[in-house]
N, C-alpha and C positions, 0 to 999 in steps of 0.2 A: 502493499499500500504505500501510497505517497505522503509527504508530510504537508500537514494542513496545519494554516495558523493565521492570525488576523493579520491584514496587512496595515504596515505602519501609516501608510497616508489615506487609506479611505475608512479603515476599520472592519471592511469586509473580510468575509472567509477566502482564504486564497491557498493555493498550492505552491509549495515554495521550491524552487530549481535552482541548483547553484552551479555555475559553468565558468571555469578559470577566475575563480576567487569573486565572483559578483554573485550578489544574490536576487533574483527576480522572483515577483510574485503574480501569479495567474489567478484571476478571480474565479470562483467557483459559482457555477450557476445553478438554479435551485434543482434542476432535474441531476444535477452532478451530486449536490448534495444528499438526494434521496438515495442515488446509488449508493454512495458511501456510507450512508445511515443502514441501509439492507444488508450492507457486505459486514458490518460490525455485527448486526443482529444475528447473522448467520452465524459468525465466528464464535458469539457467546452462547448461541443454542447448542453448538458444537461442544465447546467446553463445559456447558451445563450437563449435557448428557453425559460425557466422560465421568464429571464429578460424581453423579448419581451411581453412576456403575460402579465406582470405586468405592463410594460410601456403601452400596449394596454388599459388594465382597468383603469390605472389612467387618460389616457386621455378620455374616456368614462365619467370618474366620474366629471372631470374637467368641461366637456362640461353641464352636467346637473345641 
């Protein structure tokens, strides 16, 4: 995933790109923000599912 931060000029959300020692900010559009949020939600769901599976496995090991 790319790095997202607030633009120092306009204060909007921007993608940071660094090339040849220069930092450039590219503004994100609403559809791009929605896509980023969707990616984060999917990643969190995967993490949550793995954590729940590990908790169940831990509980079964504690019982034994």
